[in-house]
N, C-alpha and C positions, 0 to 999 in steps of 0.2 A: 770324895768330896770335891777334889779338882775335876776329874770327870764330870761329875752332875753341874759344877759351876759353868763349865765349858760348854754344856749342852744347855744350859739356860740362856748363857750368852748367845750362843748360835741361834735358839728359837727366837730370841729377842730382835736378833740383826734380821732374821728372815722375814718376821712380821713387819720388822719396820719398813723393809725394801719391799715387802710385797704391794702396798698401795701405788708404790712408786711405778713398779713394772704393769700394773693394772692400767694406770694413766697413760704409760707409753703406749701401750698395747691399743688403747682406745684412739689416741691420736697417731698411730702408725699411718691410717687411710689419709688424714689431713697433711701428715708430712708429706708422703708420696706424692700426693696429687697436687702439692704447693708448685714445684716447677713449671708444672703444664699451666697452671691458673696464671702465673707470674709471665710467661711465655704469650698467653692469650691478652693478658692486660697490656704486655708491652708493644705487641703486634697488631693488636686489634682495636681495643678499648682508647688507648690513649691517641692514636693516630684519629681515630673517629671525632673525640672530643677536641685534639688540636684541630682539626679541620672544620669542625663547627666555630670556633673561634675566629678563625680564618674568613670564614663565609660571614661573620659578622663584623669585619674589620676591611679596612682597605691597606694594602701592602705595596709598598713604593720601594723601589731601589736608589740607595742615595752612596754617596761617595763614602765608603768606610763600614758599609753596612746595610742594614735592612730598618725601613719604618714601618711599625706595625700600628695604625690608628683604629681605635674601635667607633665603629659607624652605625652599630644597632643592625636595624634590619633595611638599611638602605639598600643593600645588594639585591636583596628579594624584593622591595619596592620596585626598583628598576626592572626587572623581570616581568612583573604583574603590571606596573601602571606607568612605567618609565621609559626610558628610551630603548630598553631592549623588548619592550611588550610584542611589538611584531615580529621579532625574531623567535620570541620564545613561545607566545601563544597564538600568532598570526594575525590576519586581518579577517575580521569576521564581514561576510558579505549580506545583502538584503536576503530575507527569508524567502523561501519558494514553497511550491505545493508539497515537493518530495520533503523536503528538511521538516516540515509540519508533520507530514504522515510518519516518518520515522521517529521524531521526536514523540508523538502521540503512543504510537505503539512501545517505545520504549520507556515511559512514563508510567503507562499502563501495567508494563508487565512489574515495574519496580513498585507500583502501588499495590498489585496483586500479591507479589511475594511478602509485602510489609503487612500487608491486611490477614495472609495466612498464618504469618507469625502472632501478630496480637491475638488473634483468636483461637490459636493453638494452645495446646496443654501445657507445654513447656516455655512458657514466656517469662522472663524475668525483667525487673527493672534495670538491671545494667545490659541485658541484651536488647532490650527495646531503645535505649539511648545508642547502641553501639549500631544497631540496624537504620536507626533516622539518620544519625551522622554520615553512615556508608549511603544511603540513598540520597541524600543531598549532595555528597561528592561526587557520586555518580551520576546524578542529574546534570550538576555543572559540566562534568566532563562530555557526556552526551551532548549537550547544547553546543559545546564549543566545537567537538567534531562535526556535528551536523552542519553548523553553519559556517565552517571555514571549508569542508568537502565538497557537501551537497548544495552550496552557492558559488557566487562568482568571488568567494574570498580566497584568503590563501593560508594554510595550515603551515603553524610553526613548529618547531621542533618537538614540541610536546605532542601534539597530534599525530607527527610523521612517526616519531616512537611509538605510540600505541596502537597506529595501522600496522608497522612493522610487526607488533607481535602478535596482534590480535590475528592479521592474515597467514604470516607463516607458520605460527603455533597450529592454528587450525589445518592448515593443508598440509603441515609436516605429520600431524597425527594421523590424518585422513590416508594418506600416503603409506606410512608407516605400517599402520594397520592392515590396510589392503597388501601391502607387500608380504607382512608377516603370517596372514591368511593364506597366501598365495604359495610361500615355500613349505607350508605344512602339509600341502596336498601331495599326494604321490604322483609328481610330475617329473619327467625325465631332464637331468640337468640341474635339479634343485639344489644338490650341494654346491656345485658352481656358484650359481648366482647367490648363494648366501655369502659367499665370500665377496664377489663382485659387488653387490649393493652396499657393503661397508667401505669401498675404497674411497668415496668422498669423504668421510670422517677423518682418514688418513692424511689430508692434506691440510696445511696451515689457513686460515682465514685470509691471511695475505696472499697466499697462492693462489687459493679461490678467487680472490677480486681480481689479481692480474690474470687469472684463466679466462673469466666473464668479460675481462676488459678486451682481451683478443677477440672473444666469439661475438661479442657485440660491436666490434669495429667494423661497418660496413664497407670501407673504404680499402681495408686489406685484413690479411689474417686468413685463418684455415677454413671460414666460413666464407670467403669472399665470392665462389662460385656459385654459391646457392643464395647471395644476395642479388648478385647480377642474375640470375634465371629468373628472380621474379621481381627483378626491377626496383630494389629496395636499396642500390648503391649510394642513392643521394639521400637516404633518410639517416638522422642521426638522432638515436635513442637517448643520448644524454642532455639534447638540448630542449627536449619536451620532459616537464614535471613529471607525470605519471609514467612516461616510459621509464625515465630514469628510475624512479621508484620500484617499477615493475622488474627493471634488470636487477636492482639490487635485491628484491624480494625472492627472484627467483634463485640466485646465488645462495641466498642462506636457505632457502629452501632444500635445493641440491644437497648443500653441505649436512645440515643438521637433521635430515630424514632419515638415514642410517641409525642414528643413536636411538629414535624413540623405534624403529624397526626391530633392532636388535634386543630392546627390552621387551617390547610386547611378544616378541618371537620366544623368547625364553620363558614369559608368562604363560604362552599358548600350549607350549610343549610340557609343560608341568600339570596340566590339566588331566583329572582322572579320565580316561577312554572310556569306561562304564557306563557314565551319565550320557555322552554322545551317543554312544551305540545302543545303550536303551530307550534314547529319544528317536533315533533313526527306525529301530523295531517298532515303535508305538506309531511311525507314520509321519514324524515332524519333519518341516519340510528344513531346508538349509536355513533360511532366514530364522526360522523358529528357533532351530539349533543356537544359531548364533545370538540372538536378541535375549533368549531364555536361559540359555546356560552359559555360552563362552564369554558375551560380553560382562555378565554380573561376577564371572570369576577372573577376570583379569581387571576389575575395575579399580581394588587397589593398586597395582601397577601401573594403570592408566593416569590415576589422580598423581602419582608420583611422579611420573616422568613429566607428566605435563607442567606441573609445579617448576621442576627444574627448568624444563625449557623456557617458560614464562619468565623466570628471575634471570636466565643468561640471555634471553631475548634483550632485555631491556638495556643489556649492554654493548649492543651492535655498535661497531665502530670501524673495524677493518673494511668492510665491503664497502659502505659509502663514502669514507676516505680515499680509497684507492681507485674505486671504480668511476666515481663521479666527482671526487673531493667535494661532496657534499651539495653539488649544482644539478640542475641549473640555479643560480643564486644559494638560497640555502633550502631549496625543494626536498633534497633527499639527505637533508643533516639530522642526525640523531640527537638525542641530548647528550650522551657519550661523546660525540664528535663535537658539538656546541661547547660543551666544557673544555676539551681539548684545545678548541680554536680560538677561546676567548684567555685560555692559560697561554697559547705562544703569543698573543698580545701582550702579555704582562699582566691582565687583569686578573690576580690570583684571587681576590675574594670573591669576584664577581663569578670565577670558575666553581669555586669552591661552594657557593650558592645553587649552581646549576646541578653540581653533584648532590647536594643535600635534598632538591627538589625530586631529583631522580631516584635517590633513597626513599622520600617519602611516599612517592607513587608506585615503586615495588612494593614497599610495606603494606601500602593500601591493597595491591591488586592481589598479593600473597594471602594475606590475612581472610580478605572475602573470598577468596577461592576455596581456603581451608575450610573456612566456616559453611561454605555453601554445600559442600561435597562431604565434610566429616560423617555427619550424621547417617547420610546416604550409603557411605560406604561400610559403616558399622553396621548397619542393619543387615547388608548382604553378607556381612563377613560373620 
C-alpha cells in the first residue's frame, strides 16, 4: 500500500508540474529574445523619442543645469516659413522655359503612374491614398528642385542633399555595373583590378575628403603641374557653387562605387552560365544577353544595394565639411551638415528638427523606392 500511495503522489505531482513546464517551454522564445528587445528599446527607440521631444522644445543652458521649454512646431516652422527658410529650402527664382519643360515632363510621368495604378486590377483604397500622398509630396519636391536649380534661385540644404543622393547613386551604380561586367570578362590582369577597384572603400570618408582637398587645390599639391599645364592655377573650384558641389560628388562617387561594384560582381558571378551560353548559341547579341538575362537576374541585388546607398547617401557629411566647409556660403551643405552646424551654435532644438526632417525625407524616398520596384522584382524572381 505504501508503494502504491507513493506512486499516486508522484503521478499527482508530475501532472501538477506538467502545465507549468509547458508554459515555460512556450515562453522560452520570448525570454531569450527579451534582452535584444530591451537593447533595441534602450539604444534606438528611446533616443528617437527623446530627440523628437527635443525637436519640439527650445533647449538652453543656464547656470546649474539645462532649461527645456516646449515650443511645439516652432522649430519646424522656422525651417519652412521662418528665419531658416532660405537656408533649408533655398531661394526660388523666376520660372524659365527649361524649368517649365522639366516640371511638365515630371508631372506627366507622375500622372501616368497614378493613372496606371487606378486603372489596374490590384488597386486598393489604402494604396490609392498612399500614392496620392506620394505624388503630392514628390510634386512639391520636384517644384522646389526645378525652381531653385533651373532658375536664378539658390538651392537650400534640402535640395543640395537630394542632388547629392540622386546624382551620386546613379553614377555609382552605372560605374559599379560597368566595372563588374568588365572584370568578369576573360581579360588579362582582371584579378589585379578586382583588388584595385576596392581600395577607395578602405579609406575613411575624412581621409577621402582631405585627399580631394589636396587634389582640387590648384595653387599647390600633387596635381599642380597638371593645373599649370592647362592654365588653371588661378581657378578656385571651391568659390564656385557648382564647382564645389561637383568636387564633393566626385569624391563620394570615387569612394562608394567599389561597394556597388563588389555586390554586383558577386551577383553576376553566381548566374548560371548555361543561360548565357544558350543565348549566344541562338545568336543573341551582347546587349540582348545583358538586357534579357543578366540584368533581370541581378535585379534583386540591384534593388538592395541601391536602397542601401540611398539611405547612406542622405547622411553625407564628411566630404562637404572637410572639403568645402559647406561653402561657398551654404552651397555644398547637406542636411546632416546643416544639423551639425546649428548644433554647434547651441540651437539643439533646431538641430533635432533638421534631423527629423531628414528622417522623414529618407523614409519617404525609401518607402517609395521599395513600393516602386517590389512587384517588378517579385515578377522576375
